[in-house]
PLY file of the C-alpha trace (Angstrom):
ply
format ascii 1.0
element vertex 208
property float x
property float y
property float z
element edge 207
property int vertex1
property int vertex2
end_header
-86.31 -197.38 40.91
-88.03 -198.57 44.08
-88.81 -202.26 44.28
-92.52 -203.08 44.53
-93.46 -203.74 48.15
-96.92 -205.14 47.52
-100.34 -204.16 46.28
-102.59 -201.61 47.94
-106.21 -201.98 46.87
-108.02 -198.63 46.78
-111.80 -198.95 46.69
-113.46 -196.63 44.19
-117.18 -196.07 43.74
-119.66 -193.37 42.78
-119.72 -190.34 45.12
-116.24 -191.17 46.47
-114.84 -188.32 48.58
-111.89 -187.16 46.47
-109.84 -185.55 49.26
-109.74 -188.41 51.73
-107.11 -190.84 50.42
-104.78 -188.74 48.26
-102.01 -188.27 50.81
-102.00 -191.93 51.75
-101.97 -193.54 48.32
-99.58 -191.02 46.78
-96.95 -191.58 49.45
-97.47 -195.33 49.42
-96.88 -195.30 45.66
-93.71 -193.25 46.13
-92.55 -195.75 48.73
-92.86 -198.61 46.24
-96.37 -199.98 46.66
-98.55 -200.71 43.65
-101.95 -198.99 43.86
-104.86 -200.79 42.20
-108.32 -199.21 42.02
-111.17 -201.61 42.80
-114.66 -200.77 41.59
-117.99 -202.58 41.94
-117.28 -203.61 38.34
-114.73 -202.48 35.77
-117.12 -199.77 34.60
-116.07 -196.16 35.32
-117.19 -194.54 38.56
-117.71 -190.85 39.26
-116.38 -189.12 42.37
-118.00 -186.27 44.28
-115.96 -183.87 42.16
-117.33 -185.41 38.97
-114.03 -187.08 38.09
-114.36 -190.38 36.24
-112.15 -193.23 37.42
-111.75 -196.47 35.49
-111.14 -199.28 38.01
-108.23 -201.66 37.47
-110.24 -204.52 38.95
-113.79 -205.41 39.88
-114.64 -206.22 43.47
-115.14 -209.91 42.76
-111.61 -210.14 41.33
-109.94 -209.15 44.59
-108.73 -211.41 47.38
-106.44 -210.75 50.33
-103.69 -213.02 49.01
-100.42 -211.10 49.01
-102.14 -207.71 49.36
-100.55 -205.12 51.61
-103.63 -203.03 52.41
-107.26 -202.31 51.57
-108.25 -198.61 51.64
-111.92 -197.65 51.90
-112.76 -193.97 51.26
-115.94 -192.25 52.31
-118.80 -191.71 49.87
-122.41 -190.59 50.01
-123.42 -194.13 49.05
-122.31 -195.47 52.43
-125.31 -193.71 53.97
-127.98 -194.23 51.33
-128.36 -198.00 51.19
-126.49 -201.29 51.02
-124.80 -200.76 47.68
-121.33 -200.65 49.22
-121.88 -203.45 51.75
-119.79 -205.86 49.63
-116.76 -203.69 50.41
-117.40 -204.15 54.14
-117.51 -207.89 53.59
-114.24 -207.66 51.69
-112.76 -205.77 54.64
-113.76 -208.67 56.88
-111.98 -211.10 54.54
-108.83 -208.97 54.64
-108.83 -208.60 58.42
-109.49 -212.31 58.90
-106.50 -212.99 56.62
-104.28 -210.66 58.64
-104.16 -207.97 55.95
-104.52 -204.32 57.09
-107.63 -202.29 56.30
-107.95 -198.50 56.46
-111.38 -196.84 56.45
-112.26 -193.16 56.57
-115.49 -191.19 56.95
-118.55 -193.08 55.67
-116.58 -196.27 55.24
-116.30 -196.50 59.02
-120.08 -196.74 59.17
-119.91 -199.59 56.68
-117.46 -201.41 58.93
-119.69 -200.71 61.94
-122.68 -202.29 60.20
-120.52 -205.32 59.40
-119.64 -205.69 63.10
-115.95 -205.01 62.51
-115.75 -202.19 65.06
-117.50 -203.95 67.92
-114.25 -205.25 69.41
-111.69 -202.76 68.07
-110.73 -199.25 69.07
-111.85 -196.87 66.34
-112.95 -193.39 65.43
-115.11 -191.75 62.77
-116.65 -188.40 61.89
-118.36 -188.21 65.28
-119.55 -190.86 67.76
-123.29 -190.45 67.14
-122.73 -190.98 63.42
-121.70 -194.56 64.18
-124.32 -194.91 66.92
-126.94 -194.49 64.21
-125.77 -197.77 62.65
-126.91 -199.69 65.73
-123.49 -201.27 66.14
-122.16 -202.74 69.37
-118.83 -200.95 69.54
-119.72 -197.59 71.07
-117.59 -198.37 74.09
-114.52 -198.67 71.87
-115.01 -195.28 70.19
-112.01 -192.97 70.60
-112.19 -189.18 70.26
-109.13 -188.78 68.03
-108.29 -187.64 64.51
-107.31 -191.19 63.51
-106.96 -194.49 65.35
-105.02 -197.68 64.71
-106.01 -200.88 66.48
-103.87 -203.79 65.34
-104.22 -203.84 61.57
-107.26 -201.58 61.33
-107.04 -197.82 60.76
-110.06 -195.53 61.04
-110.44 -191.77 60.69
-113.00 -189.02 60.25
-113.52 -187.41 56.88
-111.85 -184.14 57.93
-108.58 -185.90 58.77
-107.00 -187.17 55.52
-103.48 -186.31 56.70
-103.86 -188.08 60.05
-105.39 -191.02 58.16
-102.31 -191.15 55.96
-100.02 -190.84 58.98
-101.54 -193.92 60.58
-101.28 -195.89 57.33
-97.68 -194.88 56.68
-96.79 -195.79 60.24
-98.62 -199.11 60.14
-96.82 -200.19 56.97
-93.48 -198.87 58.17
-93.05 -196.33 55.40
-92.08 -193.75 58.03
-91.44 -194.28 61.73
-90.66 -192.29 64.85
-89.42 -188.75 64.34
-89.60 -189.11 60.56
-93.30 -190.00 60.70
-93.86 -187.10 63.08
-92.00 -184.78 60.70
-94.10 -185.98 57.77
-97.27 -185.17 59.68
-96.03 -181.77 60.83
-95.10 -180.85 57.28
-98.33 -181.89 55.59
-100.76 -181.11 58.40
-99.19 -178.07 60.04
-97.05 -176.66 57.19
-94.14 -176.81 59.62
-91.08 -176.00 57.50
-88.75 -177.29 60.21
-89.97 -180.79 59.43
-88.67 -180.73 55.86
-84.96 -181.28 56.67
-85.88 -184.34 58.74
-87.72 -185.86 55.79
-84.99 -184.87 53.35
-82.33 -186.55 55.52
-84.47 -189.69 55.77
-84.87 -189.84 51.99
-81.16 -189.41 51.45
-80.43 -192.15 53.97
-82.83 -194.43 52.11
-81.10 -193.74 48.82
-83.82 -191.42 47.57
-86.31 -194.28 47.15
-89.03 -192.28 48.89
0 1
1 2
2 3
3 4
4 5
5 6
6 7
7 8
8 9
9 10
10 11
11 12
12 13
13 14
14 15
15 16
16 17
17 18
18 19
19 20
20 21
21 22
22 23
23 24
24 25
25 26
26 27
27 28
28 29
29 30
30 31
31 32
32 33
33 34
34 35
35 36
36 37
37 38
38 39
39 40
40 41
41 42
42 43
43 44
44 45
45 46
46 47
47 48
48 49
49 50
50 51
51 52
52 53
53 54
54 55
55 56
56 57
57 58
58 59
59 60
60 61
61 62
62 63
63 64
64 65
65 66
66 67
67 68
68 69
69 70
70 71
71 72
72 73
73 74
74 75
75 76
76 77
77 78
78 79
79 80
80 81
81 82
82 83
83 84
84 85
85 86
86 87
87 88
88 89
89 90
90 91
91 92
92 93
93 94
94 95
95 96
96 97
97 98
98 99
99 100
100 101
101 102
102 103
103 104
104 105
105 106
106 107
107 108
108 109
109 110
110 111
111 112
112 113
113 114
114 115
115 116
116 117
117 118
118 119
119 120
120 121
121 122
122 123
123 124
124 125
125 126
126 127
127 128
128 129
129 130
130 131
131 132
132 133
133 134
134 135
135 136
136 137
137 138
138 139
139 140
140 141
141 142
142 143
143 144
144 145
145 146
146 147
147 148
148 149
149 150
150 151
151 152
152 153
153 154
154 155
155 156
156 157
157 158
158 159
159 160
160 161
161 162
162 163
163 164
164 165
165 166
166 167
167 168
168 169
169 170
170 171
171 172
172 173
173 174
174 175
175 176
176 177
177 178
178 179
179 180
180 181
181 182
182 183
183 184
184 185
185 186
186 187
187 188
188 189
189 190
190 191
191 192
192 193
193 194
194 195
195 196
196 197
197 198
198 199
199 200
200 201
201 202
202 203
203 204
204 205
205 206
206 207
């Protein structure tokens, strides 16, 4: 049994984009991280697919503390008002405490509005999507599937595998040729990558 490496807080809220964080949190869980779902309250939320999720914790119960990562998925609510702004403020708390944050799709706009992308390299769905927030970080926008700047990961909503790759690399779950093999397998269906991953798992005692 893999020893617990720390807690990954996964934000969950109504209209959450189901496809965006699955690769990341599943592989983090397999690597030994504890995944805790954080809702606006402990009341169930409903994803874009209509799936009900019961949060483990409410937003006001979460602090950076010994957390390993905060993951912010996209959701329609990021673009329809300020309902999810408290999650952007939580992201600021995590970053200020030196705890990594990963945001994808609409969540990147939330971080932009909070001023967290003004001085960090980042990406999103498309540059003009973030420009519409009025943020000051347009000069740091990178045309890439996913970007890591220090302890912040950002990605567009069509890049869940690249998003996961950056997270797994940042936390050291996979590195170097193993991380590349993981990406080639899950993004490109490259069967030649499988033996590399299999050898890495055997070397690690099968923990992953």
